[in-house]
C-alpha positions as CSV (number, residue, x, y, z in Angstrom):
1,X,104.1,53.8,-56.5
2,X,101.7,53.3,-53.6
3,X,100.0,50.0,-52.6
4,X,96.5,50.5,-51.4
5,X,94.3,48.0,-49.5
6,X,90.6,48.7,-50.1
7,X,87.8,47.0,-48.3
8,X,84.4,47.1,-49.9
9,X,80.9,45.7,-49.3
10,X,78.4,44.9,-52.1
11,X,75.1,43.5,-52.9
12,X,75.9,40.9,-55.6
13,X,72.3,40.6,-56.9
14,X,72.9,42.8,-60.0
15,X,76.4,41.5,-61.0
16,X,77.9,38.6,-62.8
17,X,80.1,37.9,-59.8
18,X,83.1,39.9,-58.5
19,X,85.8,39.0,-61.0
20,X,86.4,41.2,-64.0
21,X,84.9,39.8,-67.3
22,X,84.2,41.0,-70.8
23,X,80.7,41.9,-72.0
24,X,79.1,41.6,-68.6
25,X,78.9,43.8,-65.5
26,X,80.9,42.7,-62.5
27,X,81.8,44.3,-59.2
28,X,85.5,44.5,-60.1
29,X,84.7,46.2,-63.4
30,X,82.7,48.9,-61.7
31,X,85.4,49.4,-59.0
32,X,88.2,49.8,-61.5
33,X,86.3,52.4,-63.5
34,X,85.7,54.4,-60.3
35,X,89.3,54.1,-59.2
36,X,90.5,55.2,-62.6
37,X,88.5,58.4,-62.2
38,X,89.7,58.9,-58.7
39,X,93.4,58.2,-59.3
40,X,93.7,59.8,-62.7
41,X,95.2,56.7,-64.3
42,X,94.3,53.1,-65.2
43,X,94.0,50.9,-62.1
44,X,94.2,47.2,-62.0
45,X,92.9,45.6,-58.8
46,X,93.5,42.2,-57.2
47,X,90.7,40.7,-55.0
48,X,91.1,38.4,-52.1
49,X,89.0,35.9,-54.1
50,X,86.1,35.8,-56.4
51,X,82.5,35.6,-55.5
52,X,79.9,34.2,-57.9
53,X,76.9,35.9,-59.5
54,X,74.4,36.7,-56.8
55,X,76.8,36.2,-53.9
56,X,77.2,39.2,-51.5
57,X,80.2,40.6,-49.5
58,X,80.2,42.4,-46.2
59,X,84.0,43.0,-46.4
60,X,85.8,42.0,-49.6
61,X,89.5,43.1,-49.8
62,X,91.2,44.5,-52.9
63,X,94.7,45.8,-53.5
64,X,96.0,48.1,-56.3
65,X,99.0,50.2,-57.0
66,X,98.8,53.8,-58.1
67,X,100.8,57.0,-58.5
68,X,97.7,59.0,-57.5
69,X,98.2,61.2,-54.5
70,X,94.7,61.2,-53.0
71,X,95.1,60.4,-49.2
72,X,93.5,57.2,-48.0
73,X,91.6,59.2,-45.5
74,X,89.7,60.9,-48.4
75,X,89.4,57.9,-50.7
76,X,86.4,56.3,-49.1
77,X,84.4,59.5,-49.1
78,X,85.4,60.2,-52.7
79,X,84.4,56.7,-53.9
80,X,81.0,57.2,-52.3
81,X,80.2,59.7,-55.1
82,X,81.6,57.5,-57.9
83,X,80.2,54.1,-57.0
84,X,76.6,52.8,-57.4
85,X,74.6,52.4,-54.1
86,X,75.0,48.6,-54.1
87,X,78.8,48.9,-53.9
88,X,80.3,50.7,-50.9
89,X,83.9,51.4,-49.9
90,X,84.4,50.7,-46.2
91,X,88.1,51.5,-45.6
92,X,91.3,52.4,-47.5
93,X,94.8,51.9,-46.1
94,X,98.3,52.3,-47.6
95,X,100.3,49.1,-47.2
96,X,103.9,48.0,-47.7
97,X,105.1,47.1,-51.2
98,X,104.3,43.5,-51.9
99,X,101.1,43.3,-49.9
100,X,98.5,41.4,-51.9
101,X,94.8,41.0,-51.2
102,X,94.8,37.3,-52.1
103,X,98.3,36.0,-51.5
104,X,98.8,37.8,-48.1
105,X,95.4,36.6,-46.8
106,X,95.6,34.1,-43.9
107,X,92.0,33.1,-43.6
108,X,88.4,34.0,-44.5
109,X,85.0,33.9,-43.0
110,X,81.8,33.2,-44.8
111,X,78.1,33.2,-43.7
112,X,75.2,31.4,-45.3
113,X,71.6,32.5,-44.5
114,X,68.5,30.4,-44.6
115,X,64.9,31.5,-43.8
116,X,62.3,29.0,-42.8
117,X,58.9,30.5,-43.7
118,X,55.5,29.2,-44.8
119,X,55.8,31.5,-47.8
120,X,58.6,33.4,-49.5
121,X,59.4,36.9,-48.1
122,X,59.7,39.1,-51.2
123,X,62.2,41.4,-49.4
124,X,64.6,38.5,-48.9
125,X,64.3,36.8,-52.3
126,X,67.8,38.1,-53.2
127,X,69.4,37.7,-49.8
128,X,68.6,34.2,-48.4
129,X,67.7,30.6,-49.3
130,X,64.0,30.5,-48.3
131,X,62.6,27.1,-47.3
132,X,59.3,25.8,-45.9
133,X,60.5,22.6,-44.3
134,X,61.8,22.7,-40.7
135,X,65.4,21.6,-40.3
136,X,67.1,19.6,-37.6
137,X,69.8,22.1,-36.6
138,X,71.2,19.7,-34.0
139,X,72.0,17.1,-36.6
140,X,73.3,19.7,-39.0
141,X,75.8,20.9,-36.3
142,X,76.8,17.4,-35.5
143,X,77.8,17.0,-39.2
144,X,79.3,20.5,-39.4
145,X,81.7,19.6,-36.5
146,X,83.2,16.9,-38.8
147,X,84.6,19.7,-41.0
148,X,86.9,21.1,-38.3
149,X,90.6,20.5,-38.9
150,X,92.5,19.8,-42.1
151,X,90.8,17.7,-44.8
152,X,90.8,17.1,-48.5
153,X,87.7,18.8,-49.8
154,X,87.7,17.5,-53.3
155,X,84.3,16.0,-52.9
156,X,82.8,19.5,-52.3
157,X,84.4,21.2,-55.3
158,X,82.1,21.9,-58.2
159,X,83.3,20.9,-61.7
160,X,84.8,23.6,-63.8
161,X,86.9,25.0,-61.0
162,X,90.6,26.1,-61.3
163,X,93.1,23.5,-60.3
164,X,93.8,24.6,-56.7
165,X,95.0,22.4,-53.8
166,X,92.0,20.7,-52.2
167,X,93.6,20.5,-48.7
168,X,92.0,23.1,-46.5
169,X,91.9,23.8,-42.8
170,X,88.5,24.7,-41.3
171,X,88.6,26.6,-38.0
172,X,84.9,27.2,-37.3
173,X,81.7,25.7,-38.7
174,X,78.5,26.2,-36.8
175,X,74.8,26.7,-37.4
176,X,72.8,29.1,-35.2
177,X,69.0,29.5,-35.2
178,X,66.9,32.5,-34.2
179,X,63.1,32.9,-35.0
180,X,63.1,31.0,-38.2
181,X,66.5,32.3,-39.5
182,X,69.4,29.9,-39.7
183,X,72.9,31.2,-40.1
184,X,75.9,29.0,-41.0
185,X,79.3,30.6,-40.1
186,X,82.4,29.0,-41.5
187,X,86.0,30.1,-41.3
188,X,89.0,28.6,-42.9
189,X,92.4,29.2,-44.6
190,X,90.9,28.7,-48.0
191,X,87.9,27.5,-49.9
192,X,87.4,25.7,-53.3
193,X,85.0,26.7,-56.0
194,X,81.4,26.5,-54.7
195,X,82.8,24.7,-51.6
196,X,80.7,26.6,-49.0
197,X,77.5,26.4,-51.0
198,X,78.1,22.6,-51.6
199,X,78.7,22.1,-47.9
200,X,75.5,24.0,-47.1
201,X,73.4,21.9,-49.6
202,X,74.7,18.6,-48.0
203,X,74.1,19.9,-44.4
204,X,70.6,20.9,-45.4
205,X,69.9,17.3,-46.6
206,X,70.9,16.2,-43.1
207,X,68.6,18.7,-41.6
208,X,65.7,17.4,-43.8
209,X,66.4,13.8,-42.6
210,X,67.4,12.6,-46.1
211,X,71.0,11.9,-45.0
212,X,72.9,11.3,-41.8
213,X,76.1,12.8,-40.3
214,X,77.8,9.5,-41.1
215,X,76.8,9.9,-44.8
216,X,78.3,13.3,-44.7
217,X,81.6,12.1,-43.2
218,X,81.8,9.3,-45.8
219,X,81.3,11.9,-48.5
220,X,84.0,14.1,-47.1
221,X,86.4,11.1,-47.0
222,X,85.6,9.9,-50.4
223,X,87.8,12.5,-52.0
224,X,86.0,12.1,-55.3
225,X,86.8,14.8,-57.9
226,X,83.5,16.8,-58.1
227,X,80.4,17.5,-56.1
228,X,77.5,15.5,-57.5
229,X,74.6,17.8,-56.8
230,X,73.7,21.5,-57.4
231,X,75.1,23.9,-54.8
232,X,72.9,25.8,-52.4
233,X,71.5,29.0,-54.0
234,X,74.0,31.9,-54.4
235,X,71.9,34.6,-52.8
236,X,72.3,33.1,-49.3
237,X,76.1,33.4,-49.3
238,X,78.1,36.3,-47.8
239,X,81.8,36.8,-47.7
240,X,82.0,38.4,-44.3
241,X,85.7,39.2,-43.8
242,X,89.2,38.4,-45.0
243,X,92.0,38.3,-42.3
244,X,95.7,39.0,-42.7
245,X,96.9,37.7,-39.3
246,X,97.1,34.1,-38.2
247,X,93.8,32.6,-36.8
248,X,92.3,33.4,-34.3
249,X,93.7,36.9,-34.3
250,X,91.2,39.3,-36.0
C-alpha cells in the first residue's frame, strides 16, 4: 500500500467547500471520484484542513493510500484529463507510511485579498472583498502585529466550530498595499473555524476608523467563546500553502 501526498489548487466559487459532504458538490468529492478512476479502486483522501464554500486554495495538501501502481510522475498529468478546469493537481509524491496531510502539518499560510474601487470589478466578484472606503493600512498593521506569538484565539472563532484547542501561534501577520489592492498574509501553526476571516473583519473595522488597535487587543484578550460579528466574505480568502517542516523552513 502506497501513501501519496497530492497538492492541488482550486477555485472554490462553485463548491460547497473542500470537505466531502452528501448531496452537495465539494472539492474533495470531485477529487476522490477522479482518483478512483485513476487508481482503479475506491480512494479516501485526507485534507490538511477544510476550506469553506467560496474559499480558494493555491496549494491544498491531501494524502491517500492506494494499491494503484501509476507513478507519481504521471499522476499530475493524468489527473489533468479527469478533473474540471477549476481544480488542478500541482504535484504528487510518494511518502513514508504514516504521513498525513493534516496531522503531519507544522504550519500554514493564508492570504486575504481586498480591492478598494469606486465600483465593483465584475472580474473579481468571486475573488476578493471589494470595498469603496479607503482603509488606514498603518493602523491595521499596528493591530495585526498584536497577533504575533502564542494566544488564545477563542474570541475569533465562529459559533458552530468543532471543539479544537484555541491556543495558536502566529508567525506572520501583515498587510501590504499596491494600487488599491490590499493583501493580508498570515502564517501560523493552526487556525480555528473562520478565524482568518474574523480577524480580517476586525482589522478592517480598524482601517475604517470604527475601532482602535487597543480595542482589537482587548477583544483578543477577552477569550470569549464566539466571534460576535459576521466574518469577512469567503471569496477573499486563499489557502496559499501547507508546510511540513518547522517554521520558518519552507
